[in-house]
C-alpha positions, -999 to +999 in steps of 0.1 A: -003-073-182+033-064-175+045-032-191+078-031-211+096-010-185+085-033-157+098-063-176+131-045-182+135-036-146+129-072-136+155-084-162+181-059-149+174-070-113+180-106-123+213-096-138+222-079-105+211-108-083+229-134-105+262-114-103+263-104-140+260-068-128+279-063-096+274-039-067+294-007-073+294-013-111+286+018-132+262+012-161+269+025-196+254+059-206+216+057-212+218+060-250+244+033-252+227+010-227+193+014-243+207+005-277+225-025-262+192-037-247+171-029-277+147-005-260+140+032-261+157+056-238+123+065-222+116+028-214+151+025-199+146+056-178+113+042-164+130+010-156+159+028-139+134+049-119+117+017-106+150+002-096+161+034-079+129+035-060+136-001-049+171+009-037+189-013-063+207+015-081+214+052-078+214+079-105+234+111-102+239+138-127+273+136-144+281+106-121+259+082-140+240+051-129+255+027-104+244-006-088+242-003-050+223-033-038+212-068-049+181-067-027+151-045-033+137-027-002+109-047+014+075-031+004+039-040-003+027-035-039-010-028-044-022-031-080-056-016-087-066-030-120-097-046-105-116-051-072-097-083-063-064-064-066-077-034-048-085-056-018-051-073-018-039-055+013-066-073+034-058-106+017-020-107+017-011-091+051-024-094+086-039-066+107-026-067+143-055-052+162-044-028+190-078-015+201-116-018+195-140+008+209-173+026+202-171+062+189-194+089+176-191+109+143-178+138+163-147+118+172-133+115+137-133+140+108-136+110+085-171+102+097-185+137+089-215+133+066-221+096+073-249+081+093-250+051+116-275+037+141-277+061+171-245+077+157-226+047+170-195+034+152-171+006+160-135+019+157-109-008+151-072+003+151-041-016+143-010-021+122+002-042+093+038-055+091+057-069+061+069-105+064+103-106+081+100-070+094+094-058+129+084-022+123+049-018+108+046-003+073+010+007+079-012+022+106-049+017+102-082+029+117-114+012+105-149+026+112-177+001+111-213+015+112-235+004+141-256-021+121-224-042+117-208-034+151-216-069+164-183-081+148-165-065+178-175-097+197-157-120+173-126-101+162-093-118+171-059-103+179-050-106+142-073-106+112-066-104+075-093-078+072-124-065+091-146-065+060-142-103+056-155-107+092-185-085+083-191-106+051-191-139+070-211-127+100-238-109+081-239-128+048-231-097+027-205-091+001-186-061-012-200-045-043-181-012-045-149+004-032-141+041-034-107+053-022-088+085-021-050+088-016-030+118-006+003+127+009+003+141+044+027+149+072+028+121+097+013+128+132+037+120+161+018+089+172+017+075+136+053+084+130+063+065+162+044+034+150+060+035+115+095+043+128+095+077+111+104+112+122+073+132+132+062+153+102+078+129+077+057+125+045+034+095+045+006+083+022-029+082+035-056+062+018-092+066+028-114+038+015-152+033+016-164-002+013-201-007+003-222-039+000-238-050-033-270-035-019-254-001-015-250-003+023-219+012+038-198-016+053-167+002+066-145+033+062-108+026+063-082+052+071-048+037+064-014+055+066+016+041+049+054+045+050+059+054+013+093+037+012+076+003+019+044+006+000+035+011-037+001+019-051+000+011-088-029+015-112-030-001-146-058+004-171-060-014-204-078+003-232-095-021-256 
């Protein structure tokens, strides 16, 4: 379901891209423009905030709102209204695999408290890049427990997702996903991959994927350039 402010932001974007609203044009004051569009000021503000985040307009105190671009900044939008949407990153983009190696729990803070056969994990590291872009928007490390480590023999140079390989190889399917997102300062190596300055703020999402039988399938540690990635949650109350 599309919210009112999302629909409004899409409508305004269409006006910009059709030339009805031109680059450099200053929009009317919020109260006047909201009345003109037949929406509340709060809805208009939310729509403006979305378009500002996309780089289509700028808002400055006492200077007003001005159109600055016809083209939204390229970004990946992840909606989390259900399991299918939550897994969209691994469905709609490709993971370029840079390295595959065996590690132990002591080699990653993200493995603390988890168990694997002989404390052996398969670490798969790589990046994801938006269509038409050359600089990745995402740096990923995936930890696969030892009982599924055989996938290391069949992984290609690019895959949509590691968990799909596990599902096909072992005849299992995802039953639960748990993820935590937080803002962190980018480490130098990650910053270099994402084209950022070391220490720049990035979004890190740590996800646990479990089978329908409650067996851990993988732990994914993904770091995103926040300017090219949006995580959106929508919950409908019946």
